[in-house]
N, C-alpha and C positions, 0 to 999 in steps of 0.2 A: 326434418320430416323425410322419410324414405318412401318413395313411390316407385312402382314397377315401371321399367322402361321396356317397351316392346321392340325397339329398334335393335338393341344389342343383347337382349335377354339378361341384362344386368339390372342391379338396383341403382337408381339415380337419386342423388340428393337434391332436394328442392333448394334453390338458391335463396338463402336468407340474407346473405351479405353481398350486396351488389358492388362490384369494383368499377369505379369510374375515375380514370386517371386524368390529370391535367396534362397539357402539352409538355410542361417542364418535367413532370414526373416520368412521362413516357420517354423523353429525351435522355433523362438520367438513367433509366433502366436499360434503354437501348445501348447507351455508352458503356454501361457496366458489363453487358453481354459481349459487346464488341471488343472490350479490352481483354477479356478472358483471364483476368487476374483473380477474380472472386472464387471462393471454394465452390465445388460442384453443387452442393446443397443450395447455396445462395443463388447460383445461376438457375437452378431448377425453379426456385421460388420466384425469381424475376420473370422467368418464362411463363409461369402460371399466371402471374399478375398481368403480363402483357396480353396473353391469350384470353384472360377473363374480362379484360377491360370492355365495359359497355358504354364508354364515352363515344364521342363523335368519330374519333379515329381508330377506335378499338374494334377487333374482330368479333367480340362477344361470343366466344365459344362456350359450349355447355361443359359441365364438369366431366362428363363421360368423354367428350372429345379431347379435353385437355389431358385427362389421366391416360387415355390411350396414346396420344401423340407423344407425351413426355415420359411414358412408361413409369408412371407413379400411381399411387392409390387415390381413390376418390376422397378418402378422409384427409389426405395431405392437401389436396386442392381446397377442400372446405376449410381446413385449419388455416391455410395461408390467407384465404379470403377473410376469415374471421379476425385473424391477427391484424390484417391491414385495416379493417374497419375499426377495431378496438384501440389499437396502439400506434397505427401509422405505418409508413413505408419501411423504415429501418427495422422495426420489430417483425414485420412480415418477411423480410429477406433474411436477416441474420438469425442464427440459432440462439435460443434462450440459454442463459446461464443457469446452472443448477440452483435450486432454491434450498436444497437440503444441506445442512452443515453436519459434519461428522466430528464427534468427540474423539480425541486421541485416547487410545487405550493405555498407552505408556507415556509418562512424562519423562523429562530429561534424566531424573534420578533413576527411574526404573529402566530406562534404556541403557544407562551406564552400567547398571547392575547386570543386565542381560549380556552386554558386551564382555564384561569382566568374567562372567560365568562361562561364556562361549570360549574365552581364551584360557580358562582354567584347565587343570588336569581332568581328563575324562574319567567317568566312574570305572570302577574295576570291572574288567571283562569287556569293556567297550573300546573301540578304536577311535570313534568320533561321537560327539553329542548328536542326538536326534532332536528334531524340532519339538517333538512331543515331550521329550525329557526336559528340554529347556523351559517349555511352557509350564510343566509340572513344578519345576524348581521355582519359577516366579510366583506361582500360587502358594507353594509351600513357604516361601519367604514373606508371604502376605503383602506383596507389592500390588497385586491385583486379585480380584475375586475369581475371575476366570479369564482365560485368554486362549485363542486358537493358535495352532501351529502356523497357520498362514500369517498371522500378525507377527509372530516371532520371525518368520522367514523374511517378511518385508523390512523389518527393522534391521536384521542382520545383512540384508542385501544392500541397504544404504551405506553400511560400513565395510562392505567387501569381506564379511566374515561368514558367508554362507557355508554351513557345514556340508561336507561331501564334495 
């Protein structure tokens, strides 16, 4: 829920997820910050949790105060609180793995055909193969329905056969 905040002239998010850390959690987070080994995003999330802590030893800062002090967005603060409440400490600190899986456009056979084509003699009047010409040849050979020049480029880059 968004409510106007008169103190800063910004919109403040009403706290739906209250962070209350145990002494052990607070010590773990403090050690993580002190070691300085964690990625910057993880350190920012740790700092958000420490400042948002409304337990006995916590400062219980507002989202606006946290966002201003840590130079981050209000939505980031709210998202870290929500993840802490829903999934626990580790999920709130570390980044999520992508949920989406990508299907490969070219299988091993089609990649081998592309590499062989790129190594073959260039068409008459051309010094080098263009990525679009290679993509058109793959479609013409009915190895794929359609393919972008960028996909051709990434496949050839893996084999050090980039044209040009």
